[in-house]
C-alpha positions in Angstrom: 1.8 14.3 -41.4 -0.5 12.7 -44.7 1.2 11.1 -47.0 0.8 8.1 -49.3 -2.8 7.7 -51.2 -4.3 6.1 -53.9 -2.2 3.5 -56.0 -3.3 2.8 -59.7 -1.1 0.9 -62.4 -0.2 3.6 -65.4 1.7 3.6 -68.7 3.7 6.6 -67.3 4.4 8.7 -64.0 1.9 11.1 -64.2 0.9 12.9 -61.2 -1.9 15.9 -60.5 -4.6 16.1 -57.8 -8.2 14.9 -57.8 -9.7 18.0 -57.4 -7.7 20.2 -60.4 -9.2 20.9 -63.7 -8.6 18.8 -66.8 -6.8 22.0 -68.3 -4.7 22.6 -64.9 -1.1 21.0 -65.1 0.5 22.8 -62.0 -0.4 20.1 -59.5 -2.0 22.7 -57.4 -3.5 21.7 -54.4 -6.6 22.4 -51.8 -4.6 23.7 -48.6 -7.0 21.6 -46.5 -4.9 18.7 -47.5 -1.4 18.3 -45.9 1.5 18.5 -48.0 3.1 15.1 -46.6 -0.5 13.1 -48.2 1.0 11.2 -51.3 -2.0 10.4 -53.6 -1.9 8.4 -56.8 -3.5 11.4 -59.4 -5.8 10.5 -62.5 -4.7 12.0 -65.7 -1.7 12.0 -67.9 -0.2 15.7 -66.9 3.7 15.8 -66.2 5.5 16.5 -62.6 5.9 20.2 -61.7 9.3 21.4 -62.5 11.5 21.8 -59.4 12.2 25.3 -61.2 8.8 26.1 -60.6 8.6 24.9 -57.2 11.7 24.7 -55.5 11.7 24.7 -52.7 9.5 22.4 -51.9 9.0 20.0 -48.7 8.0 17.2 -50.5 8.5 15.9 -53.7 8.8 12.5 -55.7 11.5 11.3 -57.8 12.6 8.2 -59.7 16.2 6.8 -59.7 16.2 7.1 -63.7 15.3 10.0 -65.7 13.0 8.1 -67.2 9.7 7.1 -65.0 9.5 3.8 -64.4 4.9 1.9 -64.5 3.5 2.7 -61.1 1.8 -0.2 -60.1 -1.1 0.0 -57.9 0.6 -0.1 -54.7 3.5 2.3 -55.5 3.1 5.2 -53.8 2.6 8.6 -55.5 2.9 12.1 -54.4 0.2 15.0 -55.1 1.4 17.9 -52.7 4.8 19.4 -54.3 3.7 22.5 -52.2 7.3 24.9 -51.8 8.7 26.9 -49.7 8.5 24.3 -46.6 10.8 22.8 -44.8 11.2 20.9 -41.7 13.5 21.8 -39.1 13.3 18.3 -36.9 15.7 15.3 -36.6 13.0 12.5 -36.9 10.1 13.4 -38.5 6.1 11.7 -38.6 4.5 10.6 -41.7 0.7 8.7 -42.0 -1.5 8.1 -45.0 -2.7 5.6 -46.7 -1.9 2.8 -50.0 -4.5 2.3 -52.4 -8.3 3.0 -52.1 -9.6 0.9 -49.0 -13.1 1.2 -50.1 -12.2 -1.0 -53.1 -9.1 -2.8 -51.7 -7.8 -2.9 -47.9 -3.9 -4.5 -48.1 -2.0 -5.2 -45.3 1.5 -5.8 -45.6 4.7 -4.1 -44.4 6.5 -0.6 -45.1 9.9 -0.9 -45.5 11.8 3.0 -45.3 15.1 3.2 -46.7 17.1 6.5 -45.7 19.4 9.0 -47.6 22.6 7.0 -49.0 22.4 4.8 -46.8 23.1 7.6 -43.8 20.3 5.7 -41.8 19.6 1.8 -40.9 16.6 0.6 -43.2 12.9 0.8 -40.9 9.9 -1.3 -41.4 6.3 -0.7 -40.5 3.5 -2.2 -40.7 0.2 -1.3 -43.0 -2.9 -2.7 -42.0 -6.3 -1.9 -44.0 -4.3 0.4 -46.6 -3.2 2.6 -43.3 0.7 3.4 -42.0 2.3 5.6 -40.2 6.1 5.8 -39.9 8.7 7.9 -38.4 12.3 8.9 -40.6 15.3 9.8 -39.6 16.5 13.0 -41.3 19.5 14.6 -41.5 20.3 18.6 -42.4 19.9 19.4 -46.4 17.9 17.3 -48.4 16.6 13.7 -48.0 16.2 11.5 -50.6 13.6 8.4 -49.2 12.3 5.7 -50.6 9.4 3.6 -49.4 9.0 0.1 -50.8 5.7 -1.6 -50.1 5.3 -5.4 -49.6 2.3 -7.0 -49.4 1.0 -11.3 -50.0 -2.2 -9.7 -51.8 0.5 -7.9 -54.8 3.1 -9.2 -56.8 6.4 -8.9 -56.2 9.2 -7.7 -58.6 12.4 -8.4 -57.5 14.6 -6.2 -59.8 16.3 -3.6 -58.4 13.4 -1.2 -59.3 10.9 -2.3 -57.4 7.3 -2.4 -59.0 5.8 -1.2 -55.1 7.8 1.7 -54.6 8.0 5.5 -54.3 11.0 7.9 -53.5 10.0 11.4 -51.4 12.9 14.5 -51.0 12.4 16.1 -47.6 14.7 19.4 -46.9 15.4 19.6 -43.6 17.4 22.6 -41.9 18.4 22.3 -38.4 16.9 25.5 -36.3 20.1 27.1 -34.5 18.9 30.3 -33.9 16.0 29.4 -31.3 17.1 28.3 -27.8 17.2 24.6 -26.9 14.9 22.8 -25.1 17.3 20.8 -22.5 16.8 17.0 -21.4 18.4 15.8 -18.4 18.5 13.3 -15.9 18.3 14.0 -12.1 19.3 11.6 -9.5 20.4 11.2 -5.7 23.8 11.5 -4.9 24.6 8.3 -3.4 22.5 6.9 -6.2 22.9 4.0 -8.2 21.3 5.2 -11.5 18.7 2.1 -12.0 14.9 2.6 -12.3 12.2 0.1 -11.7 12.0 -2.3 -14.0 10.8 -6.4 -14.0 13.6 -9.0 -13.7 13.2 -10.5 -17.5 13.9 -7.2 -18.3 16.3 -6.7 -16.3 18.1 -9.1 -17.5 17.1 -8.0 -21.1 18.1 -4.6 -21.3 19.5 -3.5 -18.0 18.5 -0.8 -16.0 20.6 1.8 -16.1 21.8 5.4 -16.4 22.9 4.4 -20.3 19.6 2.4 -21.2 17.7 5.4 -19.3 19.3 8.0 -21.3 18.4 6.0 -24.4 15.1 5.4 -23.7 14.2 9.6 -22.3 16.3 10.5 -25.9 13.9 8.7 -27.8 10.5 9.5 -25.4 11.7 13.2 -26.4 11.5 12.8 -30.1 8.5 11.1 -29.7 7.5 14.9 -27.9 9.4 16.8 -31.2 7.2 14.5 -33.7 3.7 15.1 -32.3 4.4 18.4 -31.4 5.8 19.4 -35.1 2.7 17.2 -36.6 0.1 19.3 -34.6 1.7 22.9 -35.4 1.4 21.8 -39.0 -2.3 20.8 -38.7 -3.1 24.4 -36.7 -1.3 25.8 -39.9 1.9 27.3 -37.9 4.0 25.6 -40.9 6.9 22.6 -39.4 7.3 24.4 -36.6 8.9 22.9 -33.4 11.4 23.2 -30.3 14.7 21.7 -30.9 16.7 20.0 -28.5 20.5 20.5 -27.3 22.8 18.1 -28.9 26.0 16.7 -28.7 28.3 14.2 -30.5 28.1 10.4 -29.6 27.8 6.9 -30.5 24.2 7.0 -31.9 20.7 5.6 -30.1 18.1 6.3 -32.3 18.5 2.8 -34.1 19.5 -0.2 -32.5 21.8 -0.9 -34.8 24.0 2.4 -34.6 24.9 1.1 -30.9 26.1 -2.3 -32.6 28.4 -0.6 -35.2 29.2 2.5 -33.1 27.9 4.6 -35.9 28.4 8.3 -34.5 25.5 10.9 -34.7 25.0 14.6 -33.4 22.0 13.6 -31.3 20.2 15.2 -28.5 22.3 15.8 -25.2 20.9 14.3 -22.0 22.6 15.9 -18.7 23.1 13.8 -15.8 22.9 15.7 -12.9 23.7 14.7 -9.2 21.9 16.6 -6.3 22.9 17.5 -2.8 20.0 14.9 -1.3 20.8 11.5 -0.2 18.3 8.7 -1.7 16.9 8.2 1.1 15.5 11.5 1.4 14.7 11.7 -2.1 12.4 9.2 -1.9 11.4 9.9 1.9 9.4 12.5 -0.4 5.8 11.1 -0.1 6.0 8.5 2.5 5.3 10.6 5.0 1.2 10.0 5.5 -0.8 12.5 5.6 1.1 14.5 3.0 0.3 17.2 1.1 0.8 16.6 -2.7 0.8 19.9 -4.0 3.7 20.2 -1.1 5.4 16.9 -1.8 5.8 18.5 -5.8 7.2 21.5 -4.7 9.5 19.9 -2.8 10.7 18.0 -5.6 10.8 20.9 -7.8 13.1 22.6 -5.7 15.5 20.4 -5.4 15.5 19.9 -9.1 15.7 23.5 -9.9 18.8 23.9 -7.2 20.8 21.0 -9.0 19.5 22.0 -12.3 20.6 25.7 -11.5 23.7 24.6 -10.2 24.4 22.5 -13.1 23.9 24.7 -15.9 25.3 28.4 -14.2 23.3 30.1 -16.7 23.5 34.0 -16.6 20.7 35.9 -15.3 18.6 37.2 -17.7 19.1 34.6 -20.0 16.6 31.6 -19.8 17.1 27.9 -20.1 14.1 25.4 -20.5 14.8 22.0 -18.9 13.0 18.6 -18.9 14.4 16.7 -16.1 13.5 12.9 -15.4 14.1 11.9 -12.1 15.4 8.0 -12.8 15.5 7.8 -8.7 11.1 7.5 -8.7 10.6 3.8 -6.9 7.1 2.1 -6.5 7.3 1.3 -2.6 4.3 -1.9 -2.9 3.9 -1.8 1.4 3.0 1.8 1.0 1.6 1.8 -2.6 3.3 4.8 -3.3 5.6 5.9 -5.8 8.3 8.1 -4.2 10.3 9.6 -5.9 8.0 11.4 -8.3 6.0 14.1 -9.1 4.7 16.2 -12.4 5.4 19.4 -12.2 6.1 21.9 -15.1 6.8 25.6 -14.5 9.4 27.8 -14.6 11.3 30.2 -11.5 13.4 33.1 -12.3 15.9 32.2 -15.2 14.9 28.5 -15.6 11.7 27.3 -17.1 11.6 23.9 -16.1 9.2 19.9 -16.0 9.8 17.5 -13.7 8.7 13.9 -14.3 9.3 10.3 -12.6 10.9 7.5 -14.2 8.6 4.4 -12.8 7.6 3.4 -16.2 10.7 3.7 -17.9 10.9 0.6 -18.2 8.2 0.3 -21.0 9.5 3.0 -23.2 10.9 2.7 -26.8 14.7 3.0 -27.0 15.2 3.5 -30.9 13.1 3.9 -33.7 12.9 0.6 -34.7 11.0 -0.3 -31.0 8.2 2.1 -31.1 5.9 0.1 -33.1 6.7 -2.9 -30.6 6.2 -0.4 -27.1 3.3 0.9 -28.5 1.7 -2.9 -29.1 3.0 -4.3 -25.9 -0.1 -6.0 -23.9 2.3 -7.6 -21.3 0.6 -7.4 -18.1 1.8 -4.6 -15.6 3.3 -6.5 -12.6 3.2 -4.7 -8.9 5.4 -6.5 -7.5 8.1 -4.3 -8.9 6.7 -1.5 -11.2 4.1 0.8 -10.9 -0.2 0.7 -12.1 -0.1 4.6 -12.3 -3.4 5.8 -11.6 -4.8 2.9 -12.1 -4.3 3.4 -15.9 -1.0 1.5 -16.9 -2.3 -1.9 -16.9 0.1 -3.2 -19.4 3.4 -1.8 -20.6 2.0 -0.1 -23.5 -0.3 2.0 -21.6 2.2 2.6 -19.2 4.6 4.1 -21.9 1.9 5.8 -23.2 1.1 7.4 -19.5 3.9 8.5 -18.6 5.6 9.7 -22.1 2.4 11.9 -22.9 2.3 13.1 -18.5 5.9 14.0 -19.3 4.9 16.2 -22.3 2.5 17.8 -20.3 4.6 18.8 -17.7 6.8 20.0 -20.9 4.5 22.0 -22.4 3.6 23.9 -19.0 7.2 24.6 -19.4 6.5 26.2 -22.2 3.6 28.3 -20.8 0.6 26.4 -21.9 -1.9 26.1 -18.5 -4.3 23.0 -18.8 -6.9 24.0 -21.5 -10.8 22.0 -22.3 -9.4 19.2 -23.8 -6.2 18.1 -25.7 -3.2 17.3 -24.0 -3.5 20.0 -21.2 -6.4 18.3 -20.2 -4.9 15.9 -19.8 -6.2 13.3 -23.4 -2.3 12.3 -23.5 -4.0 8.5 -22.8 -4.2 8.4 -26.6 -1.3 9.7 -27.5 -0.3 6.1 -28.8 -3.1 6.6 -31.7 -0.6 9.3 -32.9 2.6 6.7 -34.0 -0.1 3.2 -34.7 -2.4 2.7 -36.9 -4.0 -0.6 -34.8 -4.6 -0.2 -31.4 -4.2 -3.3 -28.9 -6.4 -4.3 -25.8 -6.8 -1.7 -22.9 -6.9 -2.8 -19.8 -7.7 0.6 -18.4 -10.9 1.0 -20.5 -11.1 -2.8 -20.5 -11.4 -3.3 -24.1 -10.3 -4.0 -27.7 -7.8 -1.1 -29.0 -9.3 0.8 -32.0 -8.7 -1.7 -35.7 -7.5 1.3 -37.8 -6.7 5.1 -35.7 -7.1 7.6 -37.8 -6.2 11.4 -37.4 -9.3 11.8 -36.1 -9.4 9.8 -32.6 -5.4 10.9 -32.2 -5.0 13.7 -29.2 -3.6 16.8 -30.0 -2.4 20.4 -28.2 -5.2 22.3 -27.9 -5.5 25.3 -30.3 -4.4 27.7 -27.7 -1.4 25.7 -26.5 -0.3 26.0 -30.4 -1.0 30.1 -30.0 1.5 29.7 -27.3 4.2 27.4 -29.1 3.8 30.0 -31.9 5.1 33.2 -30.5 7.4 31.1 -27.9 11.1 31.7 -28.6 12.1 28.1 -28.7 9.7 27.8 -31.3 10.7 30.5 -33.9 11.9 29.5 -37.1 14.2 31.1 -40.0 11.4 32.9 -41.8 10.0 34.2 -39.1 10.3 38.3 -38.4 12.7 39.6 -36.2 11.2 39.7 -33.1 9.9 43.2 -30.8 11.8 43.4 -28.0 8.7 45.4 -26.5 6.1 42.7 -25.6 3.6 45.2 -23.7 0.2 45.8 -24.1 -2.2 48.6 -23.5 -5.7 49.1 -23.0 -7.6 51.7 -22.0 -11.7 52.6 -22.0 -12.9 54.8 -24.5 -16.8 55.0 -23.5 -19.6 53.2 -24.6 -18.7 50.0 -23.4 -15.5 50.1 -25.5 -11.8 49.4 -25.0 -9.1 50.2 -27.4 -6.1 47.8 -26.9 -2.5 48.4 -28.4 0.4 45.9 -28.4 3.9 47.2 -30.5 4.9 43.6 -31.2 1.7 42.9 -32.4 -1.7 41.6 -31.0 -1.6 37.4 -30.6 -5.2 36.5 -29.1 -7.4 37.3 -26.8 -9.1 34.4 -24.7 -12.1 35.0 -23.0 -13.1 33.9 -19.5 -16.2 33.6 -17.2 -15.1 31.4 -14.4 -11.7 29.6 -13.7 -13.0 26.0 -15.6 -10.9 27.0 -18.8 -11.3 29.8 -21.9 -14.7 29.8 -23.6 -13.7 31.7 -26.6 -11.1 33.1 -27.9 -10.0 36.2 -30.5 -7.2 35.6 -33.2 -5.2 38.4 -34.8 -2.5 38.6 -37.7 -2.8 35.1 -38.7 0.0 34.0 -36.4 2.2 36.1 -37.6 1.3 39.6 -35.0 1.7 42.5 -37.2 -2.0 43.5 -36.5 -1.0 46.4 -33.8 -4.5 47.7 -31.9 -8.0 46.9 -32.2 -11.3 47.9 -30.6 -13.2 45.1 -28.4 -16.6 46.2 -27.8 -18.5 44.5 -25.1 -21.6 43.4 -26.4 -19.1 42.0 -29.9 -17.3 40.0 -26.9 -20.9 38.6 -25.2 -22.0 37.4 -28.6 -19.0 35.0 -29.1 -20.1 33.3 -25.5 -22.1 30.1 -25.0 -25.9 31.8 -24.0 -25.7 30.3 -20.8 -22.2 32.4 -19.4 -22.9 35.8 -21.4 -23.9 37.5 -18.7 -21.4 36.6 -15.9 -18.5 38.5 -15.5 -16.3 38.9 -18.3 -12.3 38.7 -18.0 -10.0 38.8 -21.0 -6.3 37.4 -21.5 -5.2 39.8 -24.3 -1.6 38.6 -25.4 0.8 40.0 -27.6 3.0 38.6 -29.9 6.3 39.2 -27.9 4.7 37.1 -25.2 3.2 40.1 -23.5 0.0 39.7 -21.7 -2.6 41.9 -20.1 -5.5 40.7 -17.9 -8.8 42.9 -17.7 -10.4 41.0 -14.4 -13.9 42.7 -14.9 -14.5 44.2 -18.8 -17.6 45.9 -17.9 -16.1 47.8 -14.9 -13.0 48.6 -17.0 -15.5 49.9 -19.7 -17.6 51.6 -17.6 -17.9 55.8 -16.4 -16.1 54.2 -13.2 -12.6 54.1 -15.2 -13.3 57.9 -17.0 -12.1 61.0 -14.4 -12.7 64.6 -15.5 -10.0 66.9 -14.9 -9.7 69.8 -13.5 -9.1 71.5 -17.0 -12.3 70.4 -18.3 -9.8 66.9 -20.1 -11.0 63.7 -19.9 -9.0 60.8 -18.1 -9.0 57.4 -17.7 -8.2 54.6 -15.0 -5.9 51.5 -16.3 -6.3 48.5 -14.6 -4.7 47.9 -11.1 -1.1 46.4 -11.4 -0.3 43.7 -8.6 -2.5 42.2 -5.9 -1.3 44.7 -3.0 0.3 41.8 -0.9 2.7 43.3 0.5 2.0 44.9 4.7 1.1 48.3 4.5 -0.1 48.5 1.3 -2.7 51.7 0.4 -4.7 52.3 -2.9 -3.3 56.3 -4.2 -4.0 58.4 -7.0 -1.7 60.9 -8.7 -2.6 63.4 -11.0 0.9 64.8 -12.7 0.2 68.7 -12.5 2.1 69.5 -15.8 -0.6 67.6 -17.3 -2.9 70.1 -16.2 -1.0 73.4 -16.8 1.7 74.1 -19.4 3.5 76.2 -17.5 4.5 73.4 -14.8 7.9 71.6 -16.0 8.0 67.8 -15.1 12.4 67.9 -14.6 13.1 65.3 -12.7 11.7 61.4 -11.7 13.1 59.7 -8.2 12.2 56.5 -7.9 12.4 55.1 -4.5 13.2 51.3 -4.7 14.9 48.0 -2.9 13.5 44.5 -4.8 10.0 46.2 -4.5 8.7 49.6 -5.3 8.6 51.9 -3.0 7.4 55.1 -4.3 7.7 57.7 -7.8 8.5 61.0 -6.5 7.7 63.5 -9.7 10.1 67.1 -9.6 9.4 69.9 -11.4 11.4 72.9 -12.7 10.1 75.5 -9.7 11.6 72.8 -7.2 7.7 71.7 -6.3 7.3 67.9 -6.0 4.7 64.8 -6.2 4.9 62.1 -4.2 3.2 58.9 -5.6 3.6 56.0 -3.0 6.6 56.5 -0.3 10.0 57.2 0.0 10.9 54.1 2.2 13.6 54.0 5.7 16.0 51.9 3.6 15.1 52.0 0.0 17.5 53.3 -2.8 16.8 56.4 -5.0 17.4 55.9 -8.3 17.2 59.4 -10.0 16.5 60.0 -14.0 16.7 63.5 -15.4 14.6 65.1 -19.1 16.4 67.2 -21.3 13.7 69.5 -21.6 15.7 71.4 -23.4 15.1 69.0 -26.2 11.4 68.9 -25.2 11.9 65.7 -23.9 8.5 64.6 -21.5 7.2 61.7 -19.6 5.8 58.8 -22.1 4.9 56.0 -19.3 6.2 53.5 -17.6 7.2 49.6 -18.2 6.1 48.2 -15.2 6.8 44.3 -13.7 4.2 42.8 -10.8 2.9 40.1 -9.5 1.9 39.6 -6.0 3.1 43.6 -5.5 4.9 45.8 -7.9 8.6 44.3 -8.3 9.9 47.7 -10.6 9.6 49.9 -13.4 11.4 51.7 -16.1 10.4 55.3 -17.4 10.0 55.7 -20.7 10.6 59.3 -22.3 9.7 60.9 -25.6 13.0 60.4 -26.8 13.4 56.7 -27.2 14.9 57.2 -23.9 14.9 54.3 -21.2 16.0 54.3 -17.5 16.2 50.5 -17.1 14.7 48.6 -14.6 14.5 50.5 -11.0 14.1 47.4 -8.2 13.4 44.2 -9.0 14.1 43.5 -12.9 13.1 40.1 -13.2 10.7 39.9 -10.4 7.2 39.2 -11.8 6.2 39.6 -15.6 6.1 42.9 -17.4 
């Protein structure tokens, strides 16, 4: 979140954008700049009226009605953009002090919080650049930033010369499902994690310090993701945590003073496995790594389900720390550890081990020291994961970033060709520090100055997924459309028509399994465009030249999180998808649903007689199903019928009658499918729905 920029001494507090004309007095800013950048402003225009721009995300105020003179070391704000709110408790702010091309200042920045509701925090300034994490409470937060440098004079009065004030409005999210944080351990575990003896003596290695470190890491995820969403022009959007009233841990002084706060809750969940069983996974050689992940994921999933007792149909999002992960020196294996994220039924789950937990910061004050700690990793006690954790700060970043990556999978983001899902999280530290220490991984000095271009980030496609994810909903979003379906059908000449009731979000273009090679976005991120025409020549022109003649696969996403995949665009849009009916009309075949992996599966095609003969009246539909679809029978008024599929020997039979007196007709089906057809829902012209017949939670819709 760019913040402070240029500082100059002036006779009065005058603020204006550098790019505004001399006649402009309203402080309009270019949209390419972040709302949190603070620049000093040349000119004599007065600050914009708060009445004209309320409510604003950032507004600079002085303690008195008469603004004091600002020195060249005082932060000043030029980005006073209205109608923007923050929804997270820990916010990342960064920027510069002074003009680095003229004078590079090193020093210290102190952040004093609203009404002293949080202890002051200090942040280093290198070459006039700084990054800071600020703690926010619900409502307006009036923060003061004091800059001190040996190269600048110090004013000891109650109104320091090198100070600025900033108001940030924080509105906590309450209408979005939370991300739950949980520590999972064996039923007989002592709840300790790997640490060197010096660490154990200084801070311990039990559950109490583990919860503090995990909570702080989660807030770093949140600060990073919130900033990335803002940079991708999706507003101040982020996930929230489940919280509880407890002794504060985000500042070490809260623990000393027994200060109570509403902070992220860490669930402590014991499995039905012993410590030996948990750590035994991974010791037996040879082992299939995928199988190890599945075993640990299954253990954690079972424990989480039992703990949360979620209602069927109610999704829970849980990120788990496996505290019993252990570095086995003899086999050089991290036992009881897996990095995995995904979903199973109503639980979206991410798991990761605690093998580097000793290196995590446990409070906001410890972030900079933890990410600057060059203490070498002692493999007699702790792991050097993937040979990329040779020092304490690298171990912290490797694990915090990797766990965030699995949490990205939890939010349905797949691997990408770049960014944090590549993975690129080995550079996550650069988001929070201005100067990088020596790296044992690259065997080179770190960056002297970490700028935004040097940081890692979420891929644009990951941000698009987050934009429409229910966990990222903000109060200004429109009510979601419950119908997230996507329909596509060929219309000839190498074109297809795509519609989505909830609005189109984006379309991915793939020619290989390596990742998306191009994508198209719709509706400025608001999902308001509900249909589009796709032409093959236009789509192929968007691809790299060496991929334009390959098989083109489309993944079409709706704002309601629906997905329609067209495996081969050319085939789908070709004449083979067009069928001439007996009455001379043209019909179009849709894409196949399910992977036909049930025994006895065969391809069938049914053309309803009622669509060919106006005198044929469809009056009833019978669906044969168990936990999967067996068949559908269409019953006509003349007692004839057509069977699609089969009736099944032990299948349940569900009947759905059409109200033909009111002219009700069949409009289509909502289908849930994955490896096979799990269930269908009948949709009619009167808006009636049968409910999903079959497995209502199986596959995807």
